[in-house]
C-alpha positions in Angstrom: 85.9 98.2 116.1 86.7 101.6 117.3 90.3 101.9 118.6 90.9 104.7 121.1 94.6 105.5 121.2 96.4 107.7 123.7 93.1 109.1 124.7 93.6 110.5 128.2 93.5 114.3 128.3 95.7 114.4 131.3 98.2 111.6 130.7 98.6 111.8 126.9 102.2 111.4 126.0 101.4 114.0 123.3 99.9 116.4 125.8 102.8 116.5 128.2 100.5 117.3 131.1 102.0 119.5 133.7 100.9 117.9 137.0 102.7 116.1 139.8 102.3 113.1 141.9 99.4 114.0 144.1 98.1 113.8 147.6 95.0 111.7 148.1 92.2 114.0 149.2 90.3 111.3 151.0 91.6 108.2 152.8 91.9 104.9 151.1 91.0 101.6 152.7 93.6 99.7 154.7 94.6 97.3 152.0 98.1 96.1 151.3 98.9 98.3 148.3 102.4 98.4 146.7 104.4 100.9 148.7 106.8 101.5 145.8 106.5 101.8 142.1 107.1 98.4 140.5 109.8 98.1 137.8 108.9 95.2 135.6 111.6 94.4 133.0 109.7 91.7 131.2 106.1 90.8 130.7 106.6 87.5 132.4 107.4 89.3 135.7 104.0 91.1 135.7 101.3 89.3 137.8 98.4 87.9 135.7 95.9 90.1 137.5 97.5 93.1 135.8 97.4 91.7 132.3 94.4 91.7 130.0 93.0 88.3 129.2 93.0 87.9 125.4 92.0 84.2 125.8 88.5 85.7 126.4 88.6 86.3 122.6 90.4 83.1 121.5 91.6 80.3 123.9 94.4 79.5 121.5 96.1 80.8 118.3 94.7 77.8 116.5 91.2 79.0 117.3 92.2 82.4 115.9 93.6 80.8 112.7 90.3 79.0 112.1 88.4 82.3 112.2 90.9 83.9 109.9 90.3 81.1 107.4 86.5 81.6 107.8 86.9 85.3 107.2 88.9 84.7 104.0 86.3 82.2 102.8 83.5 84.6 103.5 85.3 87.4 101.7 85.9 85.4 98.6 82.3 84.2 98.6 80.9 87.8 99.1 81.3 88.6 95.5 78.3 86.4 94.7 76.2 89.4 95.7 77.9 91.7 93.2 75.5 93.1 90.6 72.4 92.0 92.5 71.9 94.7 95.1 69.4 96.7 93.1 67.3 93.8 92.0 65.2 93.5 95.2 65.1 94.3 98.9 65.6 90.6 99.6 68.8 90.5 97.6 70.1 93.6 99.3 69.2 92.2 102.7 71.0 89.0 102.0 74.2 90.9 101.0 74.2 93.1 104.1 73.5 90.1 106.4 76.5 88.3 105.0 78.5 91.5 105.2 77.8 91.8 109.0 78.7 88.1 109.6 82.0 88.6 107.8 82.9 91.9 109.4 82.1 90.8 113.0 84.5 87.9 112.6 87.0 90.0 110.8 87.0 92.6 113.5 87.4 90.0 116.3 90.4 88.3 114.5 92.1 91.6 113.7 91.8 92.9 117.2 93.2 89.8 118.8 96.3 89.8 116.6 97.1 93.4 117.0 96.5 93.6 120.7 98.7 90.5 121.2 101.5 92.4 119.4 100.9 95.7 121.2 102.0 94.2 124.6 104.9 92.2 123.1 106.1 93.9 120.0 109.5 92.2 119.9 107.9 88.8 119.5 108.5 87.6 115.9 105.6 85.1 116.0 103.2 87.8 117.1 104.5 90.0 114.3 103.6 87.3 111.9 100.1 87.1 113.4 99.6 90.9 112.9 100.9 90.6 109.3 98.5 87.8 108.6 95.6 89.8 110.1 96.6 92.8 108.0 96.5 90.7 104.8 93.1 89.3 105.9 91.8 92.8 106.4 93.1 93.9 103.0 91.4 91.0 101.4 88.1 91.9 103.0 88.6 95.5 101.8 89.3 94.3 98.3 86.3 91.9 98.1 83.9 94.5 99.5 85.2 97.5 97.5 82.4 97.1 95.0 79.7 97.5 97.7 79.4 101.2 98.0 79.8 102.0 94.3 77.0 99.6 93.5 74.8 101.2 96.2 75.4 104.7 94.9 74.8 103.6 91.3 71.3 102.5 92.0 68.9 105.2 90.6 67.4 107.4 93.3 63.8 106.3 92.7 64.7 102.7 92.8 66.7 103.2 96.0 63.8 105.1 97.6 61.5 102.1 96.8 64.0 99.6 98.2 64.4 101.6 101.5 60.7 101.6 101.9 60.8 97.9 102.5 60.7 97.2 106.2 63.1 94.4 106.0 65.9 96.8 105.3 65.1 99.1 108.3 68.2 97.8 110.3 70.5 99.0 107.5 68.7 102.2 106.5 71.2 104.6 108.2 74.1 102.6 107.0 72.9 102.8 103.4 72.1 106.5 103.8 75.7 107.1 105.0 76.9 105.6 101.8 74.6 107.7 99.7 75.6 110.9 101.6 79.2 110.5 100.2 77.9 109.6 96.8 79.7 112.5 95.1 83.0 111.0 96.4 82.4 107.3 95.5 84.3 105.9 92.5 83.9 103.2 90.0 84.2 99.6 91.1 87.6 99.3 89.5 88.9 102.4 91.1 87.5 101.4 94.6 89.3 98.0 94.2 92.5 99.8 93.2 92.4 102.1 96.2 91.7 99.1 98.5 94.7 97.3 97.1 96.8 100.5 97.7 95.9 100.6 101.4 99.1 98.9 102.6 101.0 101.7 100.9 98.9 104.3 102.5 99.5 102.7 105.9 103.3 102.5 105.4 104.1 105.8 107.1 102.2 104.7 110.2 104.1 101.4 110.3 107.5 103.1 109.6 106.9 105.6 112.4 106.1 102.8 114.8 109.4 101.1 114.1 111.4 104.4 113.8 110.2 105.5 117.2 111.5 102.2 118.7 114.9 102.8 117.0 115.5 106.1 118.8 117.7 105.4 121.8 117.7 108.0 124.5 120.7 108.9 126.6 121.2 108.6 130.4 120.7 111.6 132.6 121.3 112.3 136.3 118.3 112.4 138.6 117.8 114.6 141.7 120.3 112.6 143.7 122.9 112.7 141.0 122.4 109.1 140.1 122.7 108.1 136.4 119.3 106.9 135.1 118.1 105.8 131.7 115.8 108.2 129.9 112.9 106.4 128.1 109.7 107.3 126.3 107.8 106.0 129.3 109.6 108.0 132.0 110.2 111.2 130.1 107.2 113.1 131.5 107.9 112.1 135.1 111.3 113.8 134.8 109.7 116.9 133.4 107.7 117.0 136.6 110.8 117.0 138.7 111.2 119.8 141.3 114.8 120.2 140.2 115.1 122.5 137.2 118.4 120.9 136.2 116.7 117.5 135.9 113.9 119.0 133.9 116.2 120.8 131.5 118.5 117.8 131.1 115.6 115.4 130.4 114.1 117.9 127.9 117.3 118.6 126.0 118.4 114.9 126.0 115.0 113.7 124.7 114.7 116.1 121.9 118.3 115.9 121.0 117.8 112.2 120.3 114.8 113.0 118.1 116.7 115.7 116.2 119.3 113.1 115.3 116.5 111.4 113.3 114.7 114.6 112.2 115.0 113.9 108.5 113.6 110.4 108.8 110.7 111.7 111.0 110.0 114.5 108.5 110.0 112.2 105.5 107.7 109.8 107.3 105.3 112.6 108.2 105.5 114.1 104.7 104.6 110.7 103.3 101.6 110.5 105.6 100.4 113.9 104.6 100.9 113.2 100.9 98.9 110.0 101.4 96.0 111.9 103.1 95.9 114.5 100.3 96.2 111.9 97.5 93.2 109.9 98.8 91.2 113.1 99.3 92.0 114.2 95.8 91.2 110.7 94.3 87.7 111.0 95.9 87.1 114.5 94.7 87.2 116.2 98.0 88.5 119.8 98.3 90.9 118.8 101.0 92.0 116.1 103.3 90.1 117.9 106.1 86.9 117.6 104.2 87.6 114.0 103.4 88.2 113.3 107.1 85.1 115.1 108.4 82.5 114.3 105.8 82.2 110.5 106.5 81.3 111.4 110.1 78.8 114.0 108.9 80.8 116.9 110.5 80.9 120.2 108.6 84.4 121.6 108.2 83.2 124.8 109.8 83.3 123.0 113.1 87.0 122.5 112.8 87.6 126.1 111.6 85.4 127.6 114.4 87.3 125.6 117.0 90.6 127.1 115.9 89.1 130.6 115.5 87.4 130.5 118.9 90.5 129.2 120.7 92.7 131.8 119.0 90.4 134.5 120.2 90.8 133.2 123.8 94.6 132.8 123.8 94.9 135.8 126.1 93.4 133.5 128.8 96.1 130.9 128.2 98.7 133.6 128.3 97.3 134.8 131.6 97.5 131.3 133.0 101.1 131.0 131.8 101.9 134.3 133.5 100.5 132.9 136.8 102.6 129.8 136.5 105.7 131.9 136.0 104.9 134.0 139.0 104.2 131.0 141.3 107.3 129.2 140.2 109.3 132.3 140.9 111.5 131.9 137.8 113.1 134.8 135.8 112.4 132.9 132.6 109.7 130.3 132.1 110.9 127.5 129.7 108.9 124.8 128.0 110.4 122.3 130.4 109.2 124.4 133.4 105.5 124.3 132.7 105.3 120.6 133.7 106.5 121.1 137.2 103.6 121.6 139.7 103.0 125.1 140.9 101.3 123.9 144.0 103.2 121.6 146.4 102.0 118.0 146.8 102.9 114.8 148.5 105.4 112.6 146.5 103.2 109.5 146.8 103.1 106.7 144.3 99.5 105.8 143.6 99.2 102.1 142.9 96.8 100.8 140.3 94.7 99.3 143.2 94.4 102.7 144.8 93.7 104.3 141.4 90.8 101.9 140.8 89.2 102.8 144.1 89.6 106.6 143.5 88.0 106.3 140.1 85.1 104.1 141.3 84.4 106.5 144.1 84.5 109.5 141.7 82.1 108.0 139.2 79.4 106.9 141.7 77.3 109.7 140.4 76.8 107.7 137.2 74.6 105.2 139.1 74.8 101.7 140.5 74.7 99.8 137.2 77.5 101.9 135.7 79.7 101.3 138.7 79.0 97.6 138.7 80.1 97.2 135.1 83.0 99.5 135.8 84.3 97.3 138.6 83.8 94.2 136.5 86.0 95.7 133.8 88.7 96.9 136.2 88.9 93.5 137.9 87.9 91.1 135.1 90.7 90.9 132.6 89.8 94.0 130.6 92.9 96.0 131.5 96.6 95.7 130.8 98.3 97.8 133.4 102.1 98.1 133.5 104.7 99.0 130.9 107.7 97.1 129.6 110.2 98.0 126.9 108.4 96.2 124.1 104.9 97.3 125.0 103.2 100.0 123.1 103.3 103.4 124.9 100.4 105.5 125.9 96.9 104.3 126.5 93.9 103.1 124.5 90.6 101.3 124.5 89.9 98.7 121.9 87.8 95.6 121.3 85.3 94.2 118.9 81.5 93.8 118.9 81.8 90.2 120.1 84.4 90.9 122.8 84.2 92.9 126.0 86.2 96.2 125.8 89.9 96.1 126.4 92.1 98.9 127.9 95.8 99.3 127.5 97.6 101.4 130.2 101.2 102.1 131.1 100.6 102.9 134.8 103.3 105.0 136.4 101.4 106.0 139.6 100.8 109.7 139.0 97.5 111.5 139.3 97.6 111.6 135.5 97.5 107.9 135.5 94.5 107.8 137.8 92.7 110.1 135.4 93.8 107.9 132.5 92.0 105.0 134.2 88.8 107.1 134.4 89.3 108.2 130.8 89.9 104.9 129.2 87.2 103.2 131.2 84.9 105.9 129.9 85.6 104.7 126.4 85.1 101.1 127.6 81.8 101.9 129.2 80.6 103.6 126.1 81.6 100.6 124.0 80.0 98.2 126.5 76.6 100.1 126.5 76.7 100.6 122.7 77.4 97.0 121.9 74.8 95.9 124.4 72.0 98.1 122.9 72.9 98.5 119.2 73.1 96.0 116.4 76.6 95.6 114.9 75.9 97.9 112.0 75.3 100.9 114.3 77.6 100.0 117.1 80.9 101.6 115.9 80.4 105.2 117.2 82.2 107.9 115.2 85.3 109.6 116.4 83.6 112.9 117.0 81.6 111.4 119.9 84.3 108.9 120.9 86.1 111.3 123.3 83.1 112.8 125.1 82.3 109.9 127.5 86.0 109.6 128.5 86.6 113.3 129.2 83.3 113.5 131.0 84.5 110.8 133.3 87.6 112.9 134.0 85.6 116.0 134.8 83.3 114.0 137.1 86.4 112.6 138.9 87.7 116.2 139.4 84.4 117.4 140.8 84.3 114.5 143.2 87.8 115.1 144.4 87.4 118.9 144.7 84.2 118.5 146.7 86.1 116.5 149.3 89.1 118.9 149.4 89.3 120.5 152.8 92.4 122.8 152.8 93.4 125.7 150.7 96.4 123.8 149.4 94.3 120.8 148.3 91.9 123.1 146.4 94.7 125.0 144.7 96.3 121.8 143.7 93.1 120.4 142.1 92.2 123.7 140.5 95.6 123.8 138.9 95.2 120.2 137.7 91.8 121.1 136.2 93.3 124.1 134.5 96.0 121.9 133.1 93.3 119.7 131.5 92.1 122.8 129.7 95.7 123.7 128.7 96.6 120.2 127.5 93.3 119.6 125.8 91.2 122.5 124.7 94.3 124.7 123.9 97.0 122.2 123.2 95.0 119.8 121.0 93.7 122.8 119.1 97.4 123.8 118.6 98.0 120.3 117.2 94.9 120.7 115.0 96.1 124.0 113.6 99.5 122.4 112.9 97.9 119.5 111.2 95.9 121.8 108.9 98.9 123.9 108.1 101.1 121.0 107.0 98.3 119.5 104.9 97.7 122.8 103.2 101.4 123.3 102.6 101.8 120.0 100.9 98.6 120.5 98.9 100.0 123.8 97.6 103.1 121.9 96.4 105.5 123.2 99.0 108.2 121.0 100.6 107.6 119.4 104.0 111.3 118.9 105.0 112.4 118.9 108.6 113.2 122.6 108.7 109.9 123.6 107.2 107.9 121.4 109.6 109.9 122.6 112.6 109.3 126.3 111.7 105.5 125.8 111.5 105.5 124.0 114.8 107.7 126.5 116.6 105.8 129.5 115.3 102.5 128.0 116.6 104.1 127.2 120.0 105.1 130.8 120.4 101.6 132.0 119.4 99.8 129.7 121.8 102.1 130.2 124.9 102.7 133.9 124.6 105.5 136.3 125.6 106.0 134.9 129.1 107.1 131.5 127.7 110.6 130.9 126.3 109.8 128.6 123.3 113.1 126.6 123.5 114.3 125.6 120.0 114.1 121.9 120.9 110.3 122.1 121.2 110.3 122.6 117.4 110.7 118.8 117.2 107.8 117.9 119.5 105.6 116.9 116.5 107.9 113.8 116.1 106.6 112.3 119.3 102.9 113.0 118.6 101.8 109.6 117.3 98.4 110.9 116.1 100.0 112.8 113.3 101.4 109.6 111.9 98.5 107.2 112.7 95.5 109.3 111.8 94.4 112.4 110.0 92.5 115.2 111.6 91.7 113.3 114.8 93.1 115.5 117.6 90.7 118.3 117.1 88.1 116.0 118.6 89.9 116.0 121.9 89.1 119.7 122.1 85.5 119.5 120.9 84.9 116.5 123.1 86.4 118.3 126.1 84.0 121.2 125.6 81.0 118.8 125.2 82.0 116.8 128.3 82.1 120.0 130.4 78.4 120.6 129.5 77.3 117.0 130.1 79.2 116.8 133.4 77.5 120.0 134.6 74.1 118.5 133.7 74.9 115.4 135.8 76.0 117.4 138.7 73.0 119.8 138.5 70.2 117.4 137.7 71.4 114.0 139.0 69.8 110.8 137.9 67.5 112.4 135.2 70.6 113.7 133.4 72.4 110.3 133.9 69.5 108.5 132.4 69.2 110.9 129.4 72.9 110.8 128.7 73.1 107.1 129.0 70.1 106.4 126.7 70.7 109.1 124.1 74.5 109.1 124.1 76.3 106.1 125.7 73.9 103.6 124.1 73.5 105.5 120.8 76.5 104.4 118.8 76.0 105.6 115.2 72.3 105.2 115.3 72.1 109.0 114.4 74.5 111.6 113.1 77.0 112.5 115.8 75.9 116.1 116.2 72.3 114.9 116.6 73.4 112.3 119.2 75.1 115.0 121.3 72.1 117.3 120.8 69.8 114.6 122.2 72.2 114.2 125.2 72.0 118.0 125.8 74.8 119.8 124.0 74.8 121.4 120.5 78.2 121.2 118.9 77.0 122.6 115.6 77.9 126.0 116.9 80.9 127.5 118.7 78.8 128.0 121.9 80.2 125.0 123.7 83.7 126.1 123.1 82.9 129.6 124.4 81.2 128.1 127.4 84.2 126.0 128.2 86.4 129.1 128.0 84.1 130.7 130.5 84.6 127.8 132.8 88.4 128.1 132.3 88.3 131.7 133.2 86.2 131.1 136.3 88.6 128.4 137.4 91.5 130.7 136.8 89.9 133.5 138.8 89.4 131.1 141.7 93.0 129.9 141.7 94.2 133.5 141.5 92.0 134.4 144.4 93.4 131.6 146.5 96.9 132.4 145.5 96.4 136.1 146.6 94.5 135.2 149.7 96.3 136.1 152.9 
C-alpha cells in the first residue's frame, strides 16, 4: 500500500523548481485543447474525465462499510493464532494466510477513505470516514502486534527447520525481514503498547495538515498591477514571473504568513522529531536514522555517503548559481530570483491533454506494452487532475494491491506539471507491474526503490525532448531544465536530508528545537549549499515549514537524491542498449517489489547503490550538462 507523496522532482512544492512555462519542441495533434488555464472553484465544476474513479474500489460507501466490518472481525479473530506459530509449519502458514487476507482488505478500505478525503478535505462526512479507517488500522495494528515478537522468540534451530518446509516458501523473505530486526523487537506487551500509541505518534502529522490549511496568504499585485490572491497552489508560478517585483512580493508575502505561525510550526516539527527519536530509542536503535533505514535493509553509511559526496561537489552547484546570476544580469541574486527562467520561452499553458501526449511520446522507448498500460491509466480513471481549495496539494501515487494505481495531481499547465505526469505515472507503472507479478506479501516495494522508476521516466522524457530540439534556444532551455532537476533533487533534497539529520541529532542531544533554533539550522545550510553568489534572504529560514515530508515521514527525502542518481544510470542503459535494457529493468526492477533487498534489486537492474559511485557519476553528468550549457551561452 505504498503511498508516494509529492514525488515529482521537478514539480515538488518542496523543491521550488526554477523553470518556466515552456515551448513545445514538437508539434501536437490538432485537437481542441483548452486554450486557457481552467480555474475550477469547486470539485463539482471539474469534468468527470479529470477526476479519479474511486467507485472502481467501492461502488458505494455502504460497500466500504461492509469491508471495514470484515476487517475488524478478521482482526479480532486473528489472535486465535497467538502462541501457535512455532508449533508447526502448517500453523505458521495458516496464520500468514489469514494475515494476508486481512491486510489486503484493510489496505483497500484505508486507501478508499483517505483518497476520498484528500480531494474534498472540508467534507465532514469524509472526515468521519477517514477517522473510522484510522481506527480500523489501529485495531489491526494492535491485534497483530504480537506477530513479530512471537516470530523472533522462536529458537533459531526451530525456525531453520520451519523455513525448510516448502509450504512456507512464499513467506520466507517476509519472515527473514522480521528476523533481521530481531534485536529491535520487543515483548508482546510492549509491541501492543507501541501500537496503541501510534495515534499519538501520528498527531504531529495531522496537526501540520490542519495548521497548513489555517494559514491565510495575503493578496499581491501581478505583472499587470492587478490584485490577486496568493495561495499554496499558485506560489511557485509567481516565483517564475519575469517581473522581479512580483517574485519578491510573492516570496515575502508567503513566508511572512508562515512566520506568523512559526512557533506553532516549530512545536509541531519538534513533536514529530521527538516521536521519531522516542520510537527509535524504545526499539534500541542508536538513532532515528538507523531505525528508519534498517527495516529497508539500507546501511546508514548510504545516507552519510550521500551527504558527504554532495558536499564535496557543492562547488559545481555554486558554479551553476553563478551562471544563473550572470544570465539574469542581476547585481544580487536572491532566493526568489533562482526560480525565474534564465532562457526565454513561450508563455504557453500546457493542458493536461497535451501533457499526456508529450509524456506518452517521451516514454515510447519503454516499449509497446508499457505505453499501452500508461495510456489506459491516463484515460481510465486513475488520475485526479485539477486543484481546488480543499484538495490536498502536491502530487502522489497510491492504491492497494486489489485496486489499480491512483495518481493525484494539481495540474497548473507548466513544464513541471508535464514532468509530474511522467513521474507519478512512473510510480503507477511500477505498482501495476509489481502487483501483477508479485504476491501481496512482496508487492509493497520499499521506499528506497520507490523513487527510481519515477525519476527514470523524467530523464527519459528529457532525452526525448532534447533529441527533437532544433534550435540553440530550445537546447539551452532544456539543458537548463535538466540542470534544475539536479539542483532541486540531487542537491536540494540532500540539503533537506542534512537538515533532517541535524534536527534529529539536536533533539537527541537534549537541545531545544524552538523556532529560532530550527530557522538558524536551515538558513546556515541554505548559505552553504547556494554559495557566495546567492543572497540567502532571511525569509528562506522558514522554508522548512512548507516541506510536508518533514512532518509526514522521517528520513524519506534522501531517497529522492539516491533514486535520482540510480535513475540516471538506468535511463542511460535504456538509451544505449534499447530493448534488452528495458526487458532487464522491467523484470528485475519494475516487477520485483520487495522480492529481494532493495540494493540487490537495483544491482540486478544494473546499478550498485551500496557505494557512492552512482552519486559521483551523476555529478559527472551534471558537470557535462553544465559545460554544454556554458558552451552554448558563450557561443557567438
